[in-house]
N, C-alpha and C positions, 0 to 999 in steps of 0.2 A: 376677630371678634365683631367688628361692625358688620361683616357680610353674614355672619351667622344671625345676628340680631334682625337684619333685613330679612332673611330667608324664615326666620321664625315668625315675623309679623305678617309676610305674605302668605305662609302656610296657615296661620290663624283666621284667614279670610275664608271665603266660602268658594268650594268648587264651582257652584252655579253662578256666582256673580262675578267671579275672578278670571273668566275665561271668554273673553271678548272675541270669539272667533269669527265674527261678522266682519271683522276688517279684512279677511281675506276675501271677501265678496263686495268689496267697495265698487266693483264695476257693474253691479247688478242694480238696475234702476229702483225696484222695490225694496231693496235692502237699504239703499240711500235714502230713500224716502222714510222709511220707518226709523232710521237713525235721526234724521233732520227732524221729522215731526213728533217722534215719541208717542204716537197715538195710532191705535188700530183703526184705520179708516175704513169705509165700505170697500174700497178698492183692495186695500191689503187683506181684509176679510175674506172676499171672494177669491183672491189669488191663493190664500192658504188653504181654502176649502176644495178647490178644484185640483183635479189629478193631474193637470198638465205641467205643472211646475215642479222641477226636480226636488226630492225631499230634502236635500243639503241646503238649498236657496230658502226653502220654507223654514228651516232651522235658523238660518243665518237672519231672516226676517225677524223671527221672535226673538233671537239673541240681540239683534239691533233695538228692538222695542225697549229692551232693558227690563229691569226687574222692580217689584214692589207697586205695580199698578193694577188693583184689581179689575179695572174697567175693560183691560184687554181681555181677560179670561171670561168676564161676563158679556161682552160684547161678541165674542166668538161662540159662546154658548147660545146666545140669542140667535145668531146668523145660522146655527146648526138646527135651530128649532127643537123640536121635542126628542129628536134622535139621540141627543146627548144625555137626557134624563133618563132613558129607560135603563132597565137592568136586565140583562147586560146592555150597555150602550148599542145602539144601531149605528154604528159609525164604521167608516173604512179605517183601515190600518192608518192612513195619512191624516184622517180627520182626528183620530184618537191621539196620534203623536203631537199634532199641533195644539190640541186642546191640553194634553198632558204637558206638554213644554210651557205653555202660557200659564197653566195652573202652578207649576213649579216655579217659574219666574215671578209669580203673583205672591207667593208664600213658601220662599225656599227653606225657612226655618221649620216648616211642617210639611214634609214630601209626600206624606202617605197616599193623599188623594191623587196627587201627580203620578206616584209610583203605580197605582192601579191602572191608570190611563195608558202609560207609558209601557207596562208589560203587556196590556191588550194590544197596543201597537206592535210590539216586538213579536207577539204570537202571530200577527197577521203579515209582518214583514221582517222574518227571521234571517234574513240574509243581509240586511241594510246595516252598514257600519255606523251611518249617522243616527239611526234610531237607536241602536246599541249603545253609541257613545253617549247620547243624551240621557238614556236610562242609567248608564253607569255614573254621570254626574248626579242623578237624582239619589242612587244608591250611595254614592260617596258622601253625598250631604248628609243623609241618615246615619251614616258611620262617623260623621265628625265628632261627636261628643265622645265615642267609645274607644275608637282605635285610628290612629292617624296613618299607620302602616296599611290598614285595611282600606284606607281611602285610595291610596297608591294601587294596591293590588287589585282592587275593583276595575280601574281604569286599565291597568296593565293587561288584565285577562282579556278584555274586549281588544285592546290594540294589537295583541298577539294573535288574535282569532283569525286564521288564515281563510276560515270558510266564510267570512263577511265580504261582502261587495265593496269596495273601497269608493263609496259615493260621496265622499266629503274631501274638499280640496286639500291637497297635502299641507299648504300653509295653515288652513284651520286646524288640522290635527296637530301640527306642531305647536300652535299657540296652546291648545288643550294639554298636550304632553309636557310642554316646558313647566306649566304651572303645576300640574298634578306630580311631576318630577320632583318637585320640592318635598313632597311627602315621602319619597323613597327614603330619605335620611332617617326617618323614624323607623324604619325597618331593620336598622342595625346592618351588619355585614354578612 
């Protein structure tokens, strides 16, 4: 009974805020900096905007910055200048991914704006497991109020997709899988 209650409380939290996969990247200096400072510095914004950092490390930086801080999204938008405000945005897939993930972390209760950017990123980076995974977190967040089984199935669909390049560390994937696996219980047998 107590284990079931613990699992229920854990599940009642958020797929976005309960998956601290940055811990699998503790050896990456910029991830460590993001975790310690909890602020999007100019150095971090530049690293996130450039194309030479692996996408999983960019995701880990955003994850380490944490949630609920609108200044991260605002600062990155300002860093990208007017390219982020065009319709459609004049962003690379990686820039859209980072901006989308920062937007999601800023206001995870309302993922619509983030979903638009993350889907844009997925179109431009269709083989990236990291991009698909973060998109699945946003979609899972959106499904939270309606169907907990769907929360699990959204992640499971991405996790089983063998066409995706596994560009996320296995330990990071396991952190997300362990948490979202709690939702599997709501799917019945």
